[in-house]
All heavy atoms as an XYZ file, in Angstrom:
610
protein
N      13.824    -67.224     64.147
C      12.750    -66.465     63.534
C      13.067    -66.252     62.059
O      14.156    -65.789     61.723
C      12.606    -65.125     64.254
C      11.533    -64.253     63.692
S      11.294    -62.835     64.785
C       9.802    -62.235     64.118
N      12.143    -66.582     61.169
C      12.409    -66.428     59.740
C      12.421    -64.963     59.331
O      11.851    -64.103     60.008
C      11.235    -67.169     59.087
C      10.149    -67.095     60.087
C      10.825    -67.137     61.431
N      13.061    -64.710     58.213
C      13.070    -63.361     57.661
C      11.656    -62.978     57.263
O      10.855    -63.820     56.883
C      13.983    -63.303     56.441
N      11.346    -61.689     57.343
C      10.030    -61.228     56.905
C       9.908    -61.350     55.395
O       8.845    -61.648     54.875
C       9.806    -59.789     57.343
N      11.004    -61.133     54.687
C      10.994    -61.167     53.223
C      12.108    -62.069     52.722
O      13.251    -61.959     53.153
C      11.193    -59.758     52.627
O      10.180    -58.890     53.144
C      11.114    -59.785     51.110
N      11.752    -62.935     51.799
C      12.722    -63.816     51.148
C      12.613    -63.626     49.649
O      11.508    -63.678     49.095
C      12.457    -65.276     51.492
C      13.295    -66.304     50.729
C      14.767    -66.208     51.121
C      12.760    -67.702     50.954
N      13.727    -63.407     49.003
C      13.765    -63.339     47.547
C      14.280    -64.664     47.015
O      15.330    -65.147     47.436
C      14.671    -62.204     47.084
N      13.511    -65.256     46.113
C      13.926    -66.481     45.425
C      14.341    -66.052     44.025
O      13.532    -65.536     43.261
C      12.783    -67.509     45.381
C      12.360    -67.894     46.807
C      13.211    -68.740     44.586
C      11.136    -68.785     46.873
N      15.613    -66.252     43.721
C      16.193    -65.713     42.492
C      16.746    -66.836     41.628
O      17.548    -67.646     42.093
C      17.328    -64.709     42.819
C      17.919    -64.118     41.553
C      16.828    -63.616     43.757
N      16.324    -66.853     40.367
C      16.899    -67.763     39.384
C      17.870    -66.951     38.535
O      17.465    -66.273     37.587
C      15.810    -68.372     38.502
C      16.367    -69.302     37.451
O      17.581    -69.390     37.281
N      15.505    -69.979     36.738
N      19.161    -66.991     38.876
C      20.124    -66.152     38.176
C      20.341    -66.545     36.717
O      20.888    -65.763     35.942
C      21.409    -66.328     38.987
C      21.254    -67.654     39.649
C      19.787    -67.823     39.909
N      19.870    -67.714     36.314
C      20.058    -68.165     34.925
C      18.909    -67.768     34.002
O      19.003    -67.934     32.797
C      20.227    -69.681     34.902
C      21.519    -70.130     35.553
C      21.639    -71.656     35.550
N      22.594    -72.091     36.532
C      22.302    -72.390     37.793
N      21.074    -72.327     38.235
N      23.247    -72.765     38.627
N      17.810    -67.272     34.595
C      16.670    -66.934     33.744
C      17.014    -65.765     32.827
O      17.896    -64.955     33.126
C      15.443    -66.609     34.595
O      15.609    -65.395     35.275
N      16.309    -65.706     31.727
C      16.576    -64.646     30.754
C      17.984    -64.709     30.210
O      18.612    -63.673     30.011
N      18.462    -65.935     29.969
C      19.826    -66.140     29.459
C      20.864    -65.469     30.369
O      21.861    -64.931     29.903
C      19.958    -65.650     28.016
N      20.593    -65.491     31.672
C      21.524    -64.927     32.635
C      21.281    -63.470     32.975
O      21.964    -62.907     33.828
N      20.299    -62.844     32.339
C      20.029    -61.426     32.587
C      19.607    -61.171     34.030
O      19.989    -60.157     34.622
C      18.961    -60.908     31.626
N      18.834    -62.087     34.608
C      18.405    -61.904     35.996
C      19.617    -61.856     36.919
O      19.699    -61.006     37.801
C      17.434    -63.021     36.423
O      16.312    -63.014     35.541
C      16.967    -62.832     37.849
N      20.547    -62.748     36.718
C      21.759    -62.756     37.533
C      22.575    -61.486     37.378
O      23.099    -60.940     38.355
N      22.665    -61.007     36.143
C      23.439    -59.791     35.893
C      22.773    -58.560     36.494
O      23.450    -57.623     36.920
C      23.637    -59.584     34.391
C      24.585    -60.591     33.766
C      24.929    -60.228     32.329
N      23.767    -60.189     31.441
C      23.218    -61.254     30.832
N      23.728    -62.453     31.036
N      22.190    -61.116     30.027
N      21.458    -58.539     36.565
C      20.729    -57.370     37.045
C      20.364    -57.452     38.524
O      19.861    -56.483     39.093
C      19.447    -57.206     36.234
C      19.708    -56.907     34.789
C      18.423    -56.823     34.022
N      18.695    -56.567     32.610
C      17.854    -56.839     31.640
N      16.673    -57.386     31.922
N      18.166    -56.581     30.395
N      20.598    -58.590     39.139
C      20.120    -58.800     40.493
C      20.699    -57.812     41.499
O      20.015    -57.366     42.414
C      20.355    -60.235     40.955
C      19.966    -60.415     42.373
C      20.780    -60.720     43.418
C      18.660    -60.235     42.944
N      20.068    -60.764     44.591
C      18.752    -60.458     44.325
C      17.420    -59.892     42.409
C      17.672    -60.357     45.178
C      16.333    -59.792     43.267
C      16.463    -60.024     44.624
N      21.942    -57.438     41.379
C      22.565    -56.527     42.343
C      21.815    -55.214     42.478
O      21.536    -54.751     43.593
N      21.466    -54.615     41.359
C      20.707    -53.360     41.395
C      19.301    -53.580     41.938
O      18.788    -52.782     42.719
C      20.628    -52.734     40.008
C      21.900    -52.000     39.623
C      21.716    -51.306     38.315
N      21.311    -52.345     37.338
C      21.063    -52.139     36.078
N      21.138    -50.949     35.584
N      20.733    -53.129     35.278
N      18.672    -54.672     41.511
C      17.317    -54.969     41.982
C      17.323    -55.200     43.490
O      16.428    -54.724     44.201
C      16.754    -56.184     41.247
N      18.324    -55.924     43.982
C      18.426    -56.193     45.413
C      18.524    -54.892     46.201
O      17.840    -54.706     47.200
C      19.644    -57.086     45.697
C      19.900    -57.288     47.152
C      19.114    -58.158     47.896
C      20.920    -56.610     47.797
C      19.336    -58.346     49.258
C      21.159    -56.786     49.143
C      20.360    -57.655     49.876
N      19.357    -53.981     45.743
C      19.532    -52.707     46.441
C      18.219    -51.931     46.495
O      17.859    -51.372     47.538
C      20.617    -51.880     45.764
N      17.488    -51.909     45.407
C      16.201    -51.202     45.379
C      15.184    -51.866     46.295
O      14.447    -51.194     47.014
C      15.663    -51.140     43.955
C      16.452    -50.209     43.079
C      15.883    -50.151     41.699
N      16.737    -49.382     40.823
C      16.650    -49.397     39.514
N      15.730    -50.140     38.918
N      17.462    -48.672     38.783
N      15.109    -53.185     46.239
C      14.175    -53.907     47.108
C      14.486    -53.670     48.578
O      13.581    -53.456     49.383
C      14.207    -55.402     46.799
C      13.524    -55.837     45.516
C      13.898    -57.281     45.187
C      12.019    -55.680     45.629
N      15.755    -53.711     48.913
C      16.159    -53.486     50.307
C      15.787    -52.077     50.758
O      15.320    -51.879     51.880
C      17.654    -53.717     50.443
C      18.131    -53.723     51.887
C      19.622    -53.882     51.983
N      20.241    -52.802     51.229
C      21.286    -52.963     50.423
N      21.854    -54.131     50.275
N      21.789    -51.941     49.760
N      15.936    -51.089     49.872
C      15.558    -49.717     50.211
C      14.061    -49.605     50.489
O      13.643    -48.876     51.375
C      15.930    -48.757     49.082
C      17.427    -48.532     48.963
O      18.175    -48.889     49.900
O      17.860    -48.010     47.908
N      13.253    -50.338     49.736
C      11.800    -50.246     49.869
C      11.254    -51.171     50.956
O      10.389    -50.776     51.743
C      11.114    -50.564     48.522
C       9.613    -50.643     48.661
C      11.500    -49.529     47.466
N      11.757    -52.413     51.003
C      11.199    -53.422     51.896
C      11.970    -53.611     53.195
O      11.482    -54.277     54.106
C      11.122    -54.772     51.173
C      10.280    -54.806     49.899
C      10.395    -56.165     49.233
C       8.832    -54.461     50.203
N      13.165    -53.099     53.256
C      14.003    -53.332     54.424
C      14.799    -54.615     54.249
O      14.981    -55.097     53.130
N      15.256    -55.196     55.338
C      16.095    -56.390     55.245
C      15.381    -57.538     54.524
O      14.178    -57.748     54.707
C      16.350    -56.767     56.706
C      16.038    -55.550     57.494
C      15.012    -54.791     56.714
N      16.127    -58.239     53.704
C      15.597    -59.422     53.050
C      16.700    -60.442     52.851
O      17.857    -60.087     52.695
C      14.918    -59.097     51.721
C      15.766    -58.577     50.570
C      15.220    -59.131     49.274
C      15.694    -57.070     50.515
N      16.281    -61.691     52.914
C      17.205    -62.781     52.634
C      17.050    -63.168     51.180
O      16.007    -62.945     50.563
C      16.915    -63.976     53.534
C      17.280    -63.736     54.973
C      17.131    -64.979     55.827
O      17.149    -66.107     55.281
O      16.978    -64.815     57.039
N      18.090    -63.794     50.638
C      18.086    -64.191     49.234
C      18.481    -65.658     49.135
O      19.440    -66.092     49.771
C      19.088    -63.344     48.411
C      19.123    -63.802     46.962
C      18.750    -61.868     48.510
N      17.737    -66.406     48.346
C      18.074    -67.786     48.014
C      18.172    -67.873     46.493
O      17.222    -67.536     45.789
C      16.992    -68.759     48.499
C      16.946    -68.944     49.983
C      18.005    -69.901     50.501
O      18.594    -70.666     49.699
O      18.228    -69.888     51.716
N      19.317    -68.314     46.015
C      19.512    -68.507     44.580
C      19.176    -69.947     44.214
O      19.604    -70.879     44.904
C      20.957    -68.216     44.181
C      21.481    -66.812     44.487
C      22.949    -66.714     44.090
C      20.669    -65.750     43.779
N      18.428    -70.114     43.140
C      18.156    -71.468     42.672
C      19.400    -71.994     41.966
O      20.179    -71.235     41.393
C      16.954    -71.512     41.717
O      17.242    -70.731     40.561
C      15.691    -71.013     42.394
N      19.559    -73.318     42.041
C      20.728    -73.956     41.419
C      20.347    -74.957     40.346
O      21.213    -75.424     39.610
C      21.563    -74.635     42.494
C      22.220    -73.625     43.403
C      23.039    -74.307     44.486
N      22.819    -73.527     45.695
C      22.383    -74.001     46.824
N      22.133    -75.271     46.954
N      22.188    -73.212     47.851
N      19.073    -75.324     40.302
C      18.660    -76.320     39.321
C      17.158    -76.487     39.308
O      16.433    -75.809     40.041
N      16.683    -77.402     38.479
C      15.247    -77.647     38.361
C      14.624    -78.006     39.705
O      15.209    -78.730     40.506
C      15.162    -78.824     37.390
C      16.431    -78.779     36.628
C      17.470    -78.244     37.574
N      13.455    -77.463     39.946
C      12.617    -77.713     41.124
C      13.217    -77.162     42.427
O      12.671    -77.383     43.495
C      12.262    -79.191     41.250
C      11.548    -79.686     39.993
C      10.608    -80.834     40.117
N       9.868    -81.015     41.332
C       8.628    -80.551     41.562
N       8.018    -79.828     40.664
N       8.014    -80.805     42.694
N      14.307    -76.457     42.336
C      14.907    -75.867     43.531
C      13.984    -74.806     44.125
O      13.846    -74.707     45.344
C      16.271    -75.269     43.180
C      17.218    -75.219     44.360
O      17.002    -75.964     45.337
O      18.185    -74.439     44.299
N      13.327    -74.013     43.277
C      12.413    -72.976     43.764
C      11.210    -73.593     44.470
O      10.664    -72.992     45.403
C      11.964    -72.071     42.618
N      10.791    -74.793     44.055
C       9.688    -75.489     44.731
C      10.075    -75.735     46.185
O       9.329    -75.412     47.116
C       9.352    -76.829     44.029
C       8.318    -77.607     44.822
C       8.887    -76.601     42.606
N      11.235    -76.307     46.382
C      11.710    -76.628     47.732
C      11.884    -75.370     48.578
O      11.433    -75.310     49.730
C      13.029    -77.390     47.659
C      13.639    -77.709     49.023
C      15.058    -78.238     48.911
N      15.947    -77.370     48.158
C      16.505    -76.248     48.652
N      16.255    -75.856     49.884
N      17.327    -75.531     47.897
N      12.517    -74.362     48.007
C      12.780    -73.129     48.755
C      11.467    -72.484     49.191
O      11.311    -72.085     50.348
C      13.620    -72.147     47.912
C      15.026    -72.723     47.661
C      13.706    -70.790     48.595
C      15.817    -71.975     46.599
N      10.503    -72.380     48.281
C       9.216    -71.749     48.608
C       8.456    -72.561     49.656
O       7.873    -71.990     50.594
C       8.377    -71.588     47.345
N       8.448    -73.875     49.514
C       7.750    -74.732     50.469
C       8.339    -74.559     51.867
O       7.623    -74.364     52.848
C       7.819    -76.193     50.020
C       7.054    -77.153     50.929
C       7.139    -78.584     50.448
N       8.512    -79.024     50.340
C       9.119    -79.394     49.203
N       8.457    -79.411     48.065
N      10.379    -79.778     49.201
N       9.660    -74.609     51.967
C      10.322    -74.462     53.263
C      10.103    -73.064     53.847
O       9.913    -72.914     55.055
C      11.804    -74.759     53.128
C      12.094    -76.223     52.855
C      13.562    -76.513     52.580
O      14.396    -75.574     52.620
O      13.881    -77.686     52.309
N      10.112    -72.046     52.991
C       9.888    -70.677     53.461
C       8.480    -70.520     54.031
O       8.295    -69.922     55.093
C      10.113    -69.687     52.321
N       7.497    -71.062     53.323
C       6.112    -70.967     53.799
C       5.956    -71.685     55.129
O       5.330    -71.160     56.062
C       5.163    -71.548     52.760
N       6.522    -72.843     55.248
C       6.426    -73.608     56.501
C       7.150    -72.918     57.646
O       6.773    -73.066     58.810
C       6.968    -75.012     56.300
C       6.045    -75.876     55.458
C       6.598    -77.245     55.242
N       5.681    -78.075     54.466
C       6.021    -79.220     53.903
N       7.246    -79.700     54.043
N       5.125    -79.897     53.210
N       8.200    -72.159     57.316
C       8.976    -71.461     58.346
C       8.322    -70.143     58.771
O       8.746    -69.531     59.743
C      10.394    -71.193     57.845
N       7.308    -69.709     58.029
C       6.600    -68.489     58.396
C       7.090    -67.221     57.746
O       6.807    -66.127     58.239
N       7.803    -67.337     56.629
C       8.222    -66.138     55.902
C       6.966    -65.370     55.493
O       6.005    -65.953     55.001
C       9.077    -66.512     54.666
C       9.318    -65.309     53.778
C      10.401    -67.111     55.108
N       6.965    -64.077     55.716
C       5.776    -63.259     55.465
C       5.614    -62.854     54.008
O       4.503    -62.670     53.533
C       5.826    -62.002     56.325
C       5.756    -62.305     57.805
C       5.898    -61.060     58.654
O       5.729    -59.939     58.132
O       6.188    -61.212     59.848
N       6.727    -62.660     53.289
C       6.653    -62.139     51.924
C       7.710    -62.812     51.068
O       8.864    -62.937     51.481
C       6.909    -60.639     51.954
C       6.884    -59.968     50.609
C       7.271    -58.485     50.680
N       6.479    -57.746     51.644
C       6.997    -57.019     52.644
N       8.290    -56.933     52.815
N       6.221    -56.370     53.473
N       7.306    -63.224     49.876
C       8.243    -63.768     48.894
C       8.339    -62.820     47.709
O       7.322    -62.296     47.249
C       7.786    -65.132     48.385
C       7.841    -66.295     49.345
C       7.280    -67.548     48.684
C       9.257    -66.548     49.822
N       9.551    -62.632     47.243
C       9.803    -61.900     46.018
C      10.423    -62.909     45.064
O      11.355    -63.626     45.442
C      10.786    -60.725     46.250
C      11.163    -60.052     44.948
C      10.192    -59.733     47.243
N       9.901    -62.997     43.843
C      10.402    -63.970     42.878
C      11.069    -63.226     41.736
O      10.462    -62.363     41.103
C       9.259    -64.857     42.330
C       9.805    -65.880     41.358
C       8.514    -65.523     43.467
N      12.332    -63.562     41.476
C      13.068    -62.975     40.359
C      13.471    -64.108     39.429
O      14.304    -64.940     39.769
C      14.297    -62.218     40.857
N      12.830    -64.148     38.293
C      13.073    -65.197     37.309
C      12.001    -65.127     36.256
O      11.306    -64.122     36.144
N      11.839    -66.184     35.551
C      10.835    -66.214     34.502
C       9.593    -66.972     34.908
O       9.343    -67.226     36.090
N       8.818    -67.353     33.890
C       7.573    -68.089     34.121
C       7.828    -69.393     34.876
O       7.047    -69.766     35.749
C       6.894    -68.425     32.795
C       6.391    -67.200     32.066
O       6.371    -66.113     32.661
O       6.015    -67.337     30.886
N       8.895    -70.081     34.539
C       9.198    -71.352     35.188
C       9.491    -71.190     36.662
O       9.033    -71.980     37.490
N      10.234    -70.170     37.012
C      10.551    -69.908     38.414
C       9.282    -69.569     39.185
O       9.049    -70.082     40.285
C      11.576    -68.755     38.543
O      12.712    -69.051     37.731
C      11.999    -68.557     39.985
N       8.449    -68.720     38.602
C       7.196    -68.344     39.249
C       6.312    -69.569     39.444
O       5.722    -69.762     40.515
C       6.471    -67.272     38.427
O       7.330    -66.140     38.293
C       5.168    -66.848     39.079
N       6.217    -70.409     38.436
C       5.415    -71.627     38.527
C       5.935    -72.535     39.636
O       5.149    -73.101     40.408
C       5.431    -72.363     37.185
O       4.731    -73.572     37.281
N       7.237    -72.674     39.725
C       7.815    -73.511     40.782
C       7.506    -72.951     42.166
O       7.204    -73.709     43.092
C       9.328    -73.647     40.602
C       9.715    -74.585     39.488
C      11.195    -74.949     39.520
O      11.860    -74.714     40.557
O      11.671    -75.485     38.512
N       7.576    -71.639     42.331
C       7.286    -71.033     43.635
C       5.830    -71.282     44.013
O       5.535    -71.664     45.150
C       7.627    -69.530     43.631
C       7.068    -68.837     44.873
C       9.137    -69.328     43.550
N       4.926    -71.108     43.071
C       3.503    -71.364     43.350
C       3.303    -72.828     43.733
O       2.587    -73.138     44.691
C       2.628    -70.960     42.156
C       1.199    -71.436     42.337
C       2.660    -69.462     41.954
N       3.946    -73.731     43.019
C       3.850    -75.157     43.340
C       4.355    -75.417     44.759
O       3.752    -76.173     45.524
C       4.637    -76.003     42.325
O       4.073    -75.784     41.026
C       4.619    -77.478     42.655
N       5.456    -74.787     45.124
C       5.997    -74.948     46.468
C       5.066    -74.427     47.540
O       4.886    -75.055     48.589
N       4.448    -73.279     47.283
C       3.512    -72.712     48.252
C       2.300    -73.623     48.431
O       1.848    -73.866     49.552
C       3.080    -71.318     47.822
C       4.168    -70.244     47.854
C       3.649    -68.947     47.264
C       4.691    -70.034     49.267
N       1.790    -74.121     47.329
C       0.636    -75.022     47.414
C       1.019    -76.334     48.106
O       0.200    -76.930     48.800
C       0.081    -75.307     46.017
C      -0.585    -74.110     45.324
C      -0.930    -74.466     43.887
C      -1.814    -73.652     46.089
N       2.260    -76.760     47.917
C       2.719    -77.989     48.529
C       3.099    -77.872     49.999
O       3.388    -78.876     50.644
N       3.085    -76.651     50.523
C       3.454    -76.452     51.924
C       2.399    -77.029     52.870
O       2.683    -77.298     54.030
C       3.681    -74.971     52.220
N       1.197    -77.231     52.350
C       0.136    -77.841     53.154
C      -0.383    -76.995     54.291
O      -0.890    -77.513     55.277
N      -0.289    -75.682     54.176
C      -0.702    -74.827     55.272
C      -2.215    -74.653     55.352
O      -2.742    -74.324     56.403
C      -0.039    -73.453     55.151
C       1.482    -73.468     55.214
C       2.037    -72.064     55.069
C       1.970    -74.094     56.494
N      -2.910    -74.883     54.259
C      -4.354    -74.681     54.253
C      -5.136    -75.943     54.583
O      -6.352    -75.960     54.542
N      -4.446    -77.000     54.896
C      -5.131    -78.286     55.155
C      -5.590    -78.405     56.579
O      -5.074    -77.886     57.492
C      -4.198    -79.438     54.794
C      -3.860    -79.423     53.328
C      -2.827    -80.474     52.952
O      -2.277    -81.162     53.833
O      -2.564    -80.602     51.766
């Protein structure tokens, strides 16, 4: 059974600021949303793959931590999951 919430995190975004701040953000998200899994991106288009696989697996909620590029990749992955076809 997939996690209800998955966070897709680009720790390199914002010149590494996202990675440095993620620990505090994770704690706050967990307090509000409950248990969540985390996937860190490692390179270009990684967020596309992670989002596509999460959507196909039935993850209910995605949280995106990164910049415009990370968000764009997640949207591309969701659209590429083919769930609306």
